[in-house]
C-alpha positions as CSV (number, residue, x, y, z in Angstrom):
1,X,121.9,80.5,95.0
2,X,118.3,80.3,96.4
3,X,118.5,76.5,97.2
4,X,116.0,76.8,100.0
5,X,112.4,75.8,99.4
6,X,110.1,78.8,98.7
7,X,106.4,78.7,99.7
8,X,103.7,79.9,97.2
9,X,103.8,83.6,97.2
10,X,107.5,83.8,97.9
11,X,110.3,85.0,95.6
12,X,111.3,81.9,93.7
13,X,114.5,81.5,91.7
14,X,112.6,81.8,88.5
15,X,110.8,85.0,89.7
16,X,114.1,86.5,90.7
17,X,115.6,85.8,87.3
18,X,112.7,87.5,85.7
19,X,113.1,90.5,88.0
20,X,116.8,90.7,87.2
21,X,116.3,90.4,83.5
22,X,113.8,93.3,83.5
23,X,116.3,95.7,85.0
24,X,117.6,98.5,82.9
25,X,121.4,98.7,82.3
26,X,121.7,101.9,80.4
27,X,124.4,104.5,80.9
28,X,121.8,106.9,82.1
29,X,120.8,104.6,85.0
30,X,124.4,104.3,86.0
31,X,124.8,108.0,86.0
32,X,121.6,108.4,88.1
33,X,122.9,105.8,90.6
34,X,126.2,107.6,90.9
35,X,124.4,110.8,91.5
36,X,121.9,109.4,94.1
37,X,124.7,107.5,95.9
38,X,126.4,110.8,96.7
39,X,123.5,113.3,97.0
40,X,120.2,113.9,98.6
41,X,117.3,112.6,96.5
42,X,115.4,115.9,97.1
43,X,118.4,117.9,95.7
44,X,118.4,115.8,92.6
45,X,114.6,115.7,92.1
46,X,114.2,119.5,92.6
47,X,112.3,121.0,89.7
48,X,114.5,123.7,88.4
49,X,111.6,125.3,86.5
50,X,109.8,125.8,89.8
51,X,112.8,127.5,91.6
52,X,111.9,131.1,91.0
53,X,111.5,133.7,93.7
54,X,108.6,133.0,96.0
55,X,105.8,135.5,95.7
56,X,105.2,136.8,99.2
57,X,102.3,139.2,98.5
58,X,98.9,138.3,100.0
59,X,95.7,140.1,99.2
60,X,94.2,139.2,102.6
61,X,96.5,138.8,105.7
62,X,96.1,138.8,109.4
63,X,98.5,140.8,111.6
64,X,101.9,139.1,112.1
65,X,103.0,138.0,115.6
66,X,106.1,136.4,117.2
67,X,107.1,133.0,115.8
68,X,107.8,130.3,118.4
69,X,109.8,127.1,118.3
70,X,108.5,123.8,119.5
71,X,112.0,122.4,119.4
72,X,112.3,118.6,119.5
73,X,108.7,118.0,120.7
74,X,105.4,117.1,119.1
75,X,103.5,120.0,120.5
76,X,102.7,121.8,117.2
77,X,99.0,121.4,118.2
78,X,99.6,123.5,121.3
79,X,101.7,126.1,119.7
80,X,99.1,126.5,116.9
81,X,96.2,126.7,119.3
82,X,97.9,129.3,121.4
83,X,98.8,131.3,118.3
84,X,95.1,131.5,117.6
85,X,94.3,132.6,121.2
86,X,97.0,135.2,121.5
87,X,96.1,136.6,118.0
88,X,92.4,136.9,119.1
89,X,93.5,138.6,122.3
90,X,95.5,141.2,120.3
91,X,92.7,141.8,117.9
92,X,90.2,142.3,120.8
93,X,92.5,145.1,122.0
94,X,93.1,146.6,118.5
95,X,96.7,145.3,118.6
96,X,97.6,147.6,121.5
97,X,98.3,144.6,123.8
98,X,100.2,141.4,123.3
99,X,100.5,138.2,125.3
100,X,102.7,135.1,125.2
101,X,101.3,132.0,126.8
102,X,103.3,129.3,128.6
103,X,103.4,126.1,126.6
104,X,105.2,124.3,129.5
105,X,102.4,125.1,131.9
106,X,99.6,123.6,129.9
107,X,101.8,120.7,128.7
108,X,102.2,119.7,132.3
109,X,98.5,119.2,132.7
110,X,98.2,117.7,129.2
111,X,100.6,114.9,130.2
112,X,98.9,114.4,133.6
113,X,95.5,114.2,132.0
114,X,96.7,111.8,129.3
115,X,98.2,109.6,132.0
116,X,94.8,109.5,133.7
117,X,93.1,108.8,130.4
118,X,95.3,105.8,129.9
119,X,94.9,104.4,133.5
120,X,91.1,104.9,133.6
121,X,90.8,103.4,130.1
122,X,92.7,100.3,131.3
123,X,90.3,100.1,134.3
124,X,87.2,100.4,132.2
125,X,88.4,97.7,129.8
126,X,90.1,95.5,132.4
127,X,87.8,92.5,131.9
128,X,88.7,92.3,128.2
129,X,91.7,90.2,127.2
130,X,95.0,91.8,126.6
131,X,94.6,91.0,122.9
132,X,91.5,93.2,122.6
133,X,92.1,96.2,120.3
134,X,91.0,98.7,122.8
135,X,93.2,97.3,125.5
136,X,96.1,97.2,123.0
137,X,95.4,100.8,122.1
138,X,96.0,102.0,125.7
139,X,99.2,99.9,126.2
140,X,100.6,100.9,122.8
141,X,99.9,104.6,123.4
142,X,100.1,105.3,127.1
143,X,101.0,108.9,126.5
144,X,102.2,111.2,123.8
145,X,103.1,114.8,123.2
146,X,100.9,115.1,120.1
147,X,97.4,116.4,120.1
148,X,94.5,118.4,118.6
149,X,92.7,121.6,119.2
150,X,90.1,120.0,121.4
151,X,93.0,119.6,123.9
152,X,93.5,123.4,123.9
153,X,89.7,123.9,124.5
154,X,89.4,121.3,127.3
155,X,92.7,122.0,129.1
156,X,92.5,125.8,129.1
157,X,89.0,125.8,130.4
158,X,90.0,123.4,133.2
159,X,93.4,124.6,134.2
160,X,93.6,128.2,132.8
161,X,96.7,129.8,131.3
162,X,99.8,131.5,132.5
163,X,102.3,133.9,130.7
164,X,105.4,132.4,129.1
165,X,107.7,134.3,131.5
166,X,106.0,132.9,134.5
167,X,106.6,129.3,133.5
168,X,109.3,129.0,130.8
169,X,110.3,125.9,128.8
170,X,112.6,123.3,130.3
171,X,114.9,120.9,128.5
172,X,112.4,118.1,128.8
173,X,109.4,120.2,127.6
174,X,111.5,121.1,124.5
175,X,112.9,117.6,124.1
176,X,110.2,115.2,125.1
177,X,111.5,111.8,123.9
178,X,113.2,110.5,127.1
179,X,110.5,111.9,129.4
180,X,107.8,110.3,127.2
181,X,109.6,106.9,127.3
182,X,110.0,106.9,131.1
183,X,106.4,108.0,131.8
184,X,105.1,105.5,129.2
185,X,107.0,102.6,130.8
186,X,105.6,103.6,134.3
187,X,102.1,103.8,133.0
188,X,102.3,100.3,131.4
189,X,103.5,98.9,134.7
190,X,100.6,100.6,136.5
191,X,98.2,99.5,133.9
192,X,99.1,95.8,134.5
193,X,98.6,96.4,138.2
194,X,95.2,97.9,137.8
195,X,94.1,95.0,135.5
196,X,95.2,92.6,138.3
197,X,93.3,94.5,140.9
198,X,90.1,94.3,138.8
199,X,90.7,90.6,138.1
200,X,91.1,89.9,141.9
201,X,87.8,91.6,142.7
202,X,89.1,94.7,144.4
203,X,86.5,97.4,145.1
204,X,86.0,100.4,142.9
205,X,87.1,102.7,145.8
206,X,90.3,100.7,146.3
207,X,91.1,100.9,142.6
208,X,90.3,104.6,142.5
209,X,92.6,105.2,145.5
210,X,95.4,103.2,144.0
211,X,95.0,105.1,140.7
212,X,95.3,108.4,142.6
213,X,98.5,107.2,144.1
214,X,99.8,106.3,140.7
215,X,98.9,109.7,139.3
216,X,100.8,111.3,142.3
217,X,103.9,109.5,141.1
218,X,103.4,110.7,137.5
219,X,102.8,114.2,138.9
220,X,106.2,114.0,140.7
221,X,107.9,112.9,137.5
222,X,106.4,115.8,135.6
223,X,107.5,118.3,138.3
224,X,111.1,117.0,137.9
225,X,111.0,117.4,134.1
226,X,108.6,120.2,133.3
227,X,108.4,122.0,136.6
228,X,105.8,122.7,139.3
229,X,102.8,124.4,137.6
230,X,102.3,128.0,138.6
231,X,99.4,128.7,141.0
232,X,99.6,132.5,141.5
233,X,101.7,135.2,139.9
234,X,101.9,138.9,139.3
235,X,101.8,140.1,135.7
236,X,101.8,143.4,133.7
237,X,100.4,143.4,130.1
238,X,102.6,144.8,127.4
239,X,102.4,146.1,123.9
240,X,104.0,144.4,120.9
241,X,107.3,146.1,121.7
242,X,107.3,144.8,125.3
243,X,106.5,148.1,126.9
244,X,104.3,147.8,130.0
245,X,100.7,148.9,129.6
246,X,98.9,149.6,132.9
247,X,99.6,148.3,136.4
248,X,100.7,144.9,137.6
249,X,98.0,142.6,138.9
250,X,97.9,139.3,140.7
251,X,96.4,136.4,138.8
252,X,95.7,132.7,139.1
253,X,95.8,130.6,135.9
254,X,92.0,130.7,135.9
255,X,91.7,134.4,136.3
256,X,94.4,135.0,133.7
257,X,92.4,132.8,131.3
258,X,89.4,135.0,132.0
259,X,91.5,138.1,131.3
260,X,92.9,136.9,128.0
261,X,90.4,134.5,126.5
262,X,87.4,135.5,128.5
263,X,85.0,132.8,127.4
264,X,84.6,129.0,127.0
265,X,86.0,127.8,123.8
266,X,83.9,124.6,123.5
267,X,80.8,125.4,121.6
268,X,82.2,128.4,119.7
269,X,84.0,126.5,116.9
270,X,83.5,123.7,114.4
271,X,86.1,121.3,113.2
272,X,86.1,120.4,109.5
273,X,88.2,117.9,107.6
274,X,88.7,116.8,104.0
275,X,88.5,113.1,103.6
276,X,87.5,112.1,100.1
277,X,87.1,108.4,101.2
278,X,84.0,109.3,103.2
279,X,80.7,111.1,102.3
280,X,80.8,114.9,102.6
281,X,78.5,116.9,104.9
282,X,78.6,114.0,107.5
283,X,80.2,114.1,110.9
284,X,82.7,111.6,112.4
285,X,84.0,111.2,115.9
286,X,87.3,109.6,116.8
287,X,87.0,107.3,119.8
288,X,89.5,108.1,122.7
289,X,90.9,111.0,120.7
290,X,90.8,113.5,123.5
291,X,93.2,114.9,126.1
292,X,91.1,114.5,129.3
293,X,89.0,111.6,130.3
294,X,86.0,113.8,130.8
295,X,86.7,116.0,127.8
296,X,85.6,116.0,124.2
297,X,86.6,113.6,121.4
298,X,87.5,115.1,118.1
299,X,84.3,115.4,116.1
300,X,84.7,116.4,112.5
301,X,82.5,117.6,109.7
302,X,83.7,116.2,106.4
303,X,83.6,118.9,103.7
304,X,84.9,119.4,100.1
305,X,88.0,121.5,99.9
306,X,86.1,124.4,98.2
307,X,83.8,124.6,101.3
308,X,86.8,124.6,103.6
309,X,88.5,127.3,101.6
310,X,85.4,129.5,101.9
311,X,85.4,129.1,105.7
312,X,89.1,130.0,105.9
313,X,88.7,133.0,103.6
314,X,85.8,134.4,105.6
315,X,87.9,134.1,108.9
316,X,91.0,135.6,107.4
317,X,89.1,138.6,105.9
318,X,87.7,139.2,109.3
319,X,91.2,139.2,110.8
320,X,91.1,135.9,112.6
321,X,93.8,133.2,112.3
322,X,92.9,129.5,112.5
323,X,94.1,126.2,113.6
324,X,94.9,124.0,110.6
325,X,96.8,120.8,109.9
326,X,98.6,119.3,106.9
327,X,100.9,116.6,105.6
328,X,103.7,119.1,105.8
329,X,106.5,116.9,104.6
330,X,105.2,116.4,101.1
331,X,106.7,118.5,98.4
332,X,108.2,120.9,101.0
333,X,111.0,123.1,99.8
334,X,112.6,123.6,103.2
335,X,115.1,126.2,102.1
336,X,112.5,128.5,100.6
337,X,109.6,127.6,103.0
338,X,107.5,126.9,100.0
339,X,105.1,124.0,99.2
340,X,103.9,123.2,95.7
341,X,103.0,120.0,94.0
342,X,105.7,120.6,91.4
343,X,108.6,121.3,93.7
344,X,110.1,117.9,93.2
345,X,109.9,115.5,90.2
346,X,110.6,112.2,91.8
347,X,108.9,110.3,89.0
348,X,111.3,111.4,86.3
349,X,114.4,110.9,88.5
350,X,113.4,107.4,89.4
351,X,111.9,106.4,86.0
352,X,108.5,105.5,87.5
353,X,105.1,107.1,88.4
354,X,103.4,108.1,91.6
355,X,99.7,108.1,90.7
356,X,97.7,107.7,93.9
357,X,95.0,110.4,94.5
358,X,94.3,111.9,97.9
359,X,91.8,109.2,98.9
360,X,94.3,106.5,98.0
361,X,97.1,108.1,99.9
362,X,95.0,108.3,103.0
363,X,93.7,104.8,102.8
364,X,97.2,103.3,102.4
365,X,98.8,105.5,105.2
366,X,100.8,107.3,102.5
367,X,99.4,110.6,103.6
368,X,97.6,112.1,106.6
369,X,97.6,115.0,109.0
370,X,101.1,115.2,110.5
371,X,101.6,118.8,111.6
372,X,99.4,121.7,112.8
373,X,100.1,125.3,111.7
374,X,98.3,128.6,112.1
375,X,96.5,129.7,108.9
376,X,97.1,133.4,108.5
377,X,96.7,134.7,104.9
378,X,95.3,134.0,101.5
379,X,96.0,135.5,98.1
380,X,93.1,135.6,95.8
381,X,92.7,136.3,92.0
382,X,90.4,138.8,90.5
383,X,87.6,136.2,90.5
384,X,87.9,135.6,94.2
385,X,89.5,132.2,93.9
386,X,92.5,131.4,96.2
387,X,95.9,131.2,94.6
388,X,98.1,130.6,97.6
389,X,98.0,130.5,101.4
390,X,100.4,131.3,104.3
391,X,100.8,129.7,107.7
392,X,102.7,130.6,110.9
393,X,104.8,127.6,111.8
394,X,106.4,126.6,115.1
395,X,109.9,125.8,113.9
396,X,111.5,129.1,114.9
397,X,111.6,132.6,113.3
398,X,114.5,131.8,110.9
399,X,112.8,128.8,109.2
400,X,111.3,129.3,105.7
401,X,109.7,132.7,105.2
402,X,110.7,134.3,108.5
403,X,109.1,131.5,110.4
404,X,106.1,131.1,108.0
405,X,105.4,128.7,105.1
406,X,103.7,129.6,101.8
407,X,101.7,127.0,99.9
408,X,100.0,127.1,96.5
409,X,96.3,126.3,96.3
410,X,97.0,123.1,94.5
411,X,99.2,121.9,97.4
412,X,96.6,123.1,99.8
413,X,93.9,121.0,98.2
414,X,96.1,117.9,98.1
415,X,97.7,118.0,101.6
416,X,95.5,120.1,103.8
417,X,93.3,118.0,106.2
418,X,91.9,119.9,109.2
419,X,90.6,123.3,110.0
420,X,89.1,124.8,113.2
421,X,87.0,127.8,112.5
422,X,84.5,130.0,114.5
423,X,80.9,129.0,113.9
424,X,80.0,132.5,112.8
425,X,81.7,132.0,109.5
426,X,79.7,128.9,108.6
427,X,76.5,128.8,106.5
428,X,73.4,127.3,108.0
429,X,73.8,124.3,105.8
430,X,77.2,123.6,107.3
431,X,76.0,124.3,110.9
432,X,73.1,121.8,110.3
433,X,75.4,119.2,109.0
434,X,77.8,119.7,111.9
435,X,75.0,119.1,114.4
436,X,74.3,115.5,113.1
437,X,75.0,112.5,115.3
438,X,78.5,111.5,114.3
439,X,79.7,108.2,113.1
440,X,82.3,106.7,115.5
441,X,85.6,105.7,114.0
442,X,88.6,104.1,115.7
443,X,91.7,106.0,116.6
444,X,93.9,103.9,114.4
445,X,92.2,105.3,111.3
446,X,95.0,106.7,109.0
447,X,93.6,110.2,108.9
448,X,93.2,110.6,112.7
449,X,96.7,110.5,113.8
450,X,97.6,113.3,116.3
451,X,99.3,116.5,115.0
452,X,102.9,116.8,116.1
């Protein structure tokens, strides 16, 4: 055994012997192996002492609304952003009107704009070698269905909105994997062609014309998978029960945006994050983390969790839901829709420890923002401190707590990362900090993965 020569740093025969001798051989370990071999680790690690009935009371809660389902797609950012917009619309009308926005409509333009972002990025960096990190970024990530709230702001202002019944979901908008693979392959092919055009000295006009032809092909692929985007439609607003309110009117996506949102989103909100690796009250911008080439990169203000909680509480008390994102897979009891740091005791089951703090987990890619959800409620103790939080999810109305998830404040502090909140809830100190010139960070930073 192990007759092959091992280089320094490899596992030598002597090292393997030491490893093997250190292994436990108790009856308890054999029983644990037998259990794990036939059962889910989560089922075995579940902390029975933490399995009581979930407390669903919240001292401060925004009005409930229909729960949607993103299906097998990474569009949580879009569902969450639109949850906020439709909730604001309902509040503006004292809950006498309701609206459901089409995710498929905006997703069409999201994919078209991301295709242009990739192609133009390739053109702008065409004189760099293929091994350059920026060039590699575009070819590794030609397009995706993930995103952030800046995409909601930029895309809706540019393309407007349409009702859900005007442009419903298709199989490919609900199940994006194959569509994404085909469009990505085509964009990589086009990217190479554009690099060759630049290398051969083609004029800027010729390159622009060719890019437009390429985008026309992508547009066609999107019409076949998502459907032709609506240009004009007739719509009647309804109440929460679906009863028509008022007369039907003709709209374009832009006029429907004016009728439902009524203002530009950019400039009305601040985006905050909690990254204990970096200094607080400083801003950071993520290069190329945007949905349109002429849009806005994500720019964050880094804040302690207690400051983020204050912003969230102020918004909830005023009746406004918020875009927020989390590392949702950690310590999630899927059956109960409940997140707590003590839900699962993996350490005792495995006979080891898991001791990294939040900063360590981020630095090592062990934890980061993976999923966006709509923050809707907070339960506070008699001293005004948060005990638990509730979010509207986009995994359907039967998941968890009637489509919602409940999290303890301890879990919130460990696994919550991003919050988008109206500027009016921020103190002057926070507004001043948010106006600083941001430090640019690269899109491969572990904390700046897109929500999906």
